[in-house]
C-alpha positions, -999 to +999 in steps of 0.1 A: -358+096-642-329+117-628-293+106-633-279+092-600-251+114-585-220+097-571-200+113-543-163+105-545-141+113-515-103+109-518-074+133-511-055+119-541-064+142-570-053+115-595-076+089-582-105+114-580-100+122-616-097+086-628-128+075-609-147+106-619-140+100-656-150+063-654-183+072-636-191+099-662-185+074-690-209+051-673-236+077-674-235+090-638-233+125-624-203+130-601-193+153-572-159+150-557-141+163-526-108+157-509-118+157-472-142+144-446-154+180-440-162+184-477-180+151-477-201+159-446-212+193-461-225+174-492-242+148-470-259+175-450-271+192-482-286+158-493-264+156-523-256+122-539-272+088-543-240+067-537-209+076-516-175+063-525-149+071-499-113+064-491-103+052-456-074+075-450-086+111-453-066+141-442-090+151-415-107+118-405-109+080-410-134+071-436-145+040-417-153+061-386-174+084-408-197+055-420-219+053-389-223+091-389-232+092-425-256+062-422-273+079-392-278+111-413-287+093-446-298+057-437-305+047-473-272+060-488-251+031-500-214+035-491-185+020-511-152+020-493-119+020-512-085+016-494-048+009-500-048-008-465-054-042-481-059-063-450-086-085-437-091-061-408-100-032-432-124-054-452-142-068-422-144-034-404-158-018-435-186-044-436-192-041-399-196-004-401-223-009-427-204-003-460-222-017-491-189-029-507-151-027-501-126-023-530-089-027-523-066-004-542-056-007-570-090-019-583-104-025-617-126+005-628-151-019-643-154-036-609-161-002-594-188+005-620-204-029-613-204-022-576-221+012-582-247-004-604-255-030-577-257-003-550-281+018-571-303-013-576-304-021-539-305+014-525-342+011-517-337-019-494-323-006-461-304-033-443-294-027-407-256-031-402-244-060-381-233-055-345-196-043-345-170-067-334-147-061-305-117-041-317-081-046-309-078-084-316-051-095-339-066-111-370-050-144-380-047-139-418-018-121-434-013-110-470-020-081-492-018-099-526-047-096-551-055-133-545-060-127-508-080-095-514-107-116-530-107-139-499-110-109-476-139-094-496-159-127-495-151-132-458-163-096-450-196-103-467-203-136-450-189-129-415-222-112-403-243-140-416-250-176-405-245-191-440-227-224-443-192-219-458-170-244-477-133-235-476-113-251-504-076-252-509-044-272-507-031-285-474-013-258-455-031-228-470-048-218-438-084-233-441-088-235-403-077-198-400-106-189-423-130-209-402-117-192-370-120-157-386-156-164-396-163-174-360-142-148-341-156-119-362-192-131-365-223-129-343-214-163-328-181-151-314-192-156-278-201-192-285-176-222-288-155-229-318-153-267-322-131-284-349-132-320-360-109-336-385-127-363-404-095-378-418-082-385-382-112-404-369-118-441-374-149-448-396-168-466-368-164-436-344-174-407-366-211-407-357-202-409-320-177-381-324-202-359-342-234-366-323-223-382-290-238-414-275-259-425-246-248-448-218-251-484-229-255-475-266-227-500-274-202-522-257-179-500-237-202-470-235-201-468-197-214-432-196-231-406-218-207-387-241-215-353-258-206-351-295-192-321-314-226-308-325-237-306-289-204-291-278-206-264-305-242-253-296-245-215-301-211-214-319-193-228-349-186-264-359-156-267-383-157-300-403-122-303-416-113-327-444-149-333-451-139-352-483-127-380-461-161-385-445-176-420-451-209-423-470-230-436-441-219-406-419-225-383-449-262-395-449-266-388-412-250-353-415-273-345-444-303-353-423-291-330-396-285-301-420-319-306-435-339-309-403-317-288-380-319-315-354-300-346-343-301-375-319-272-391-300-262-427-308-286-448-288-307-418-280-344-411-288-347-374-279-341-348-307-316-320-300-316-287-319-284-282-339-278-245-332-244-243-349-229-225-379-212-251-402-179-244-418-165-273-439-131-276-455-112-299-479-082-301-501-099-327-523-119-322-555-154-329-543-168-329-578-145-358-587-155-376-555-192-371-565-185-386-599-168-415-583-197-421-560-176-413-529-194-381-519-231-372-518-241-345-543-270-333-521-246-329-492-222-310-514-249-285-522-259-282-485-223-274-476-212-254-506-235-224-499-206-199-499-173-213-513-141-197-504-110-209-523-077-202-507-048-196-531-016-217-528+014-198-515+030-200-550-001-180-562+006-152-537+044-149-537+043-112-529+029-122-494+059-144-486+082-116-471+054-104-448+045-140-438+081-150-432+088-120-410+056-127-391+066-163-384+101-152-373+086-126-349+062-153-335+092-177-330+110-149-311+080-142-289+080-179-280+116-179-268+136-188-300+164-165-311+153-135-331+163-137-367+160-113-396+161-120-434+183-101-457+173-092-492+189-122-508+170-146-484+137-129-491+144-132-529+153-169-525+122-177-505+100-160-531+115-182-558+105-215-541+073-235-550+063-242-513+042-273-519+033-273-482+021-237-485+019-214-455+024-242-430+056-252-447+069-217-447+061-214-410+079-245-401+109-234-422+110-201-404+110-219-370+138-241-382+158-210-392+151-194-359+163-225-340+192-236-361+207-206-380+237-191-362+237-156-376+211-130-366+207-119-402+199-148-425+213-149-460+200-168-490+227-195-486+217-201-449+180-200-458+185-226-485+205-249-461+179-249-434+146-248-453+151-276-478+126-304-474+103-284-451+072-301-438+041-302-460+057-312-493+085-333-507+107-303-508+109-265-509+134-266-536+156-294-549+190-294-532+208-271-555+242-282-565+269-258-578+265-246-613+290-271-626+268-301-636+276-336-624+276-366-648+246-388-648+267-417-638+281-399-607+277-420-575+254-410-547+284-407-524+300-382-548+268-362-551+265-360-513+302-350-509+298-324-536+267-310-519+284-309-485+315-291-498+294-265-515+269-258-487+288-266-456+325-265-461+323-231-479+302-216-452+320-191-428+302-206-398+305-241-385+272-260-389+251-265-357+254-298-339+233-327-352+244-324-388+243-362-392+206-365-382+197-335-404+213-350-435+198-384-427+164-368-427+171-351-460+180-385-475+153-406-459+123-385-469+128-387-507+138-423-504+105-432-485+084-412-510+101-429-539+095-464-524+058-456-519+055-443-555+072-474-569+048-497-549+018-475-555+014-468-518+015-505-507+033-502-474+041-540-472+058-539-506+075-507-498+089-521-465+102-552-484+117-530-511+136-510-484+146-541-465+128-531-432+097-545-415+064-528-418+064-513-382+098-498-389+085-483-421+055-468-403+078-452-377+100-438-405+070-423-423+058-407-391+093-394-381+099-379-415+064-365-420+057-385-452+021-392-459+014-430-464-009-421-493+018-402-513+024-432-535-013-436-544-015-399-553+016-400-574+008-432-592-005-431-628-041-436-635 
C-alpha cells in the first residue's frame, strides 16, 4: 500500500516547515507550495491524497479555491487552516466543502488526527451543503481558543438537522448559538421560534408548545397555534429546558420520538417538522439524579452538546466584545465612547459573573453615563460595578489604605465617595443618589435572601417591608428571587 501524500499550501515558510516535519514523522509523504498557482498545478497533475491549505494566500483566497479543487478532484479531502479565527471563517470553510477547519495556532497532534481521519473517510464522497447567503453579520464575537472549539463544532453541525444542546452559564450567549445554527443552516428560510420554559406557568406549558383547540378548556374561545406549529420548517429553541416540569417532559419526549404532536383538546396528529435546539444553565445530570429531569429526554436532546465558556474563561475576547457593544450603543443613538488601555486592562481583570450580557449592559451604561469620550479605568470602575447578571463585576474597591473592621457603614460610604467621586476631575452625572441607592440595595436584598434561604416572606420581615414591596425591589434591582436558595448550604 502506497504512503499517502499530503499537499501543504501556505506562504509562511516557517509554518510549511513545521507542518511538513510533523507529517513526515507521522509517516506521510509531503509536497509543499506557497501559492494557489502552485497548488493548482499539483492538483492538475493528480498529486496528493489530502490537501491542507491556508485561507490567505498571496494570489488567491484558499476558501474560494475549495469548490474549484473539489470539482477537479471530488474525493480529495481538504483541511483548512487560518489565523482568521472567526465563526464566519469556520462556517464558510464547512460550507465550501472543507473536511476540517483548524484555527492557528493549532496543536500539531490535532492536525495529524485530522489527517488520519481524512484518510479513513476519503473513499466516502459527501456532497457539500448549499452555501449560505454571504454578507450577513454573524452574531458571535471572539477569537479565543475556547471560542474556536465552539466555532468548529458549530461549523460541523450547521448543515445538519441534528438536535443540539447548548450548555453554559446565564449570559454566555446560548440563544446566539441557536440563532447561528438557524441562520446559517438549511432551515434559514423557515421561522426561528424561541420559548423560555422558566417564564411560562406550569399549567400553560403544553398549550404554549402544542397549541389548543377551541373549547379545549375554560376560556379557550378560539383555536391557538403552539410553538411547534409556529416553527414548522424552521427551528424551535427551547431555552431553560432544565425548568420544564416532568409532565411536559413526557409529552415532549413522545413528540421527539414520533415526530408528531396533537394540540391540547385535538385529535389530529400534526407533523413536527422542526429542528430542536435546547439550552440550559443547569446541571441536567444532577437534575436526573434528583428525579427532576427524564434521562431518556436528556439523551434525545443531547445529541450534539455545545458548551459555551464563561467570559472569565475567554478574557482575551473582552476588548473586542466591549468595543463591539460600544459601537452598537453608538449606532442606536447613545454617545460614542472609546476605552483607553487602562480601562481595557481593568475590564479584563473582572470576573463578570453575568458574562457577556453583563458586559454588554455595562458598556451601555458607560455610553449613556460617562462624560468623557475616552473612558479610563477609574471611570469604567465607577459605572460598571454591580452590572446586571451577577451580584457584582468587582467589589467596590476602596483605596489601598485599609479600613478597620469596626468602621461604620456611613464611614465606608463616605470613604468610597471621596475616593471615586470627589477626586474625579469631572462632576458626576445627575442622578447620583439613585445610582448609589441601587448599589446599596442590591447586595442588601441578596444578603437577606441568603439569610432566609430564599424565603421571600421572611426576607421581607427581616428588611421591614411588606412582601409586595420586596418583590418590586427585587425586580427593580434585577435580583433573582432564587439567589438565596442557590447560595444556601446543602
